[in-house]
N, C-alpha and C positions, 0 to 999 in steps of 0.2 A: 336236655327235657326232664331231666331228674334234679336238675340244679333250677330250675324254672319251678317245679313242684315244690322244693325246697325253701325257695326264694319266697313262694306266695306262702307257703304255710307258715313260713317263720312272720312275715307282713298279718297275718288273721291271727296271729296269738299273740303280736305287738297290739293291734287294733282292740282285742278282748282284755288285756293285763291293763294297757292305757286305760282304757274306761272305769275300771274297779276303782271306788273310791278309797280311799285310807281312813279305817276310823280313827278318831281323836282317841284316846283315851276316855273323855266323858261319853261319848257315842257307845265304847266299848263296856263301859261299867255299866251305863243305863240300861243296854238291852241286856245283860249279865244278871242286874239285880232284878230286872221284872220278870223274867223265865224264873229265876228261882223262887221269888215272889209265890208266883202262880203254880211253880213245879212244871214249868213247862223244860223237862230234864234235857231234850234234845238243842233246843234252841241254847239253853245254859252253856250244854256241850259244847257247843260251835264256839262260843266267846270266850270258854277256857282252855288253859293250859292242858299239856298230857297229865302233869301232877292233878290238877282242877279238874279234869274230867274222872277221873281215879277217885276223889272225895267224892263226886257228884255221886257216882254211880253207888257208893257208901251211902248217899243221904237217902238216896233213891231207893233203895233196899232196906233203910233203916226202918228198924220197930215203929218207929214215931209216925210212918206212912202205911205200918200195916194197918192201922184202924180210921181211917179216913171215910169208911164207909157206915162205922159201928154207929148205931143210933141208939140210944137209951129213953125213954121218955120223949120221944119226938124232938132228942137237941141230938145233933151229931157232936159226939166229943171231941173229935179233931177238930172242929169248923173254927179258926179264925179267921180273921180277914188281913188280907196280904197287905204288906205295908206301902205306901205309898212314897217316892221320892219326891223327897220336898228340896233337896240342893244334891249336887255333888261338885266338889273340888278337887281340880288335879294340879300338877305344877305346868305352866305354861311352856316349863324350856325340856321338858323329858325328850331322852334319846331312845334309852335300851329300855329302863325299869321305872316305874314312877308308884308313888301308892295314891288312890283316889278315894275321898272321904266320902260317905253317902250320908246324909242324914234324911232320915224318914219322917213323916209329918206327926209320926209320934214321940218326934226330938229323939229317937235312939241313934245312935250314930257306928256305922261298921266302915273300916279302912280293909280295902284291898290292891292287894300288892299286883299291878299289872305288867307284864314283860312284855316287848316288842317282837313279835316274830314273824320274820319276812314283810310284807305291808300291812300286817294285822296286830292293834294290842289284844291281848289276851288275859285274861284274870286269874290270877292263879292260885284260887281258890284253897281254901283250908277249912276243914268242919270246925266246928265250937269244939272245946275240949271234951265238956261233956255229952255232945253226941257220940266222939270217936270213943269214949269209954264205952257210953250205950252199946254201939256197935261193935265192939271188943266183944265184950258181955254175951252178945246174941251170939256171936260166931262162936265164944268158947260152948255155951250151951248148945247151938245145934248139931256143932262136930261132938261133944260128948254125947250127948242124949238125944239128940234130936229127932233119931229112927225110933227110939222108945216113947217119944212122945206122940208121935204120928201115926204110930201103930196101935197107941191106947187110944185116939181119938177117932182113929178109923173104926176100931171096936166100939167106941159109945155110939157112933155114927150108926153104925148098923144095925146095934140093939136098939137105939131108938127108931128107926126103919122100921123092924121087924114090930114091935111094938105098936106103932102107927098102923099097920097095916093088918094087925092081927084085930084092933080094935074097931077097925072099921070092918069087918067082915064077921 
């Protein structure tokens, strides 16, 4: 009975794993690029290596994303149009690693390193150096004086709230 159950489990596993279509480097690059441009962090992470996921988490928590909803004079200060892919070039004979070049319609070019993990190609994403430096400074400031800044902001908000309440009554 156990061997029959084991045999059926193996067959079901083979059935489901054989139905999984392997991604090409181009498909993985396109999925990652589109997700990254649209700040769809979960999809981008699904198409990234472990190192790439760490970098994406840093990008997700970046100061650059902190002000996404800040509007001054009716304009979102961090509003930019997502780049749209024009073309992706990857080597046809890649086996375990390759580099894919993505050209966007604005003619900007980015080269992503891809690694073949199991049956899937994953982008080994690396943050641009400028963003890495900004994140390091942010982490340093947060570690050094983050609590003091938060306390000052909290006190300021409390004073503003009290002033507003007093002015209403």
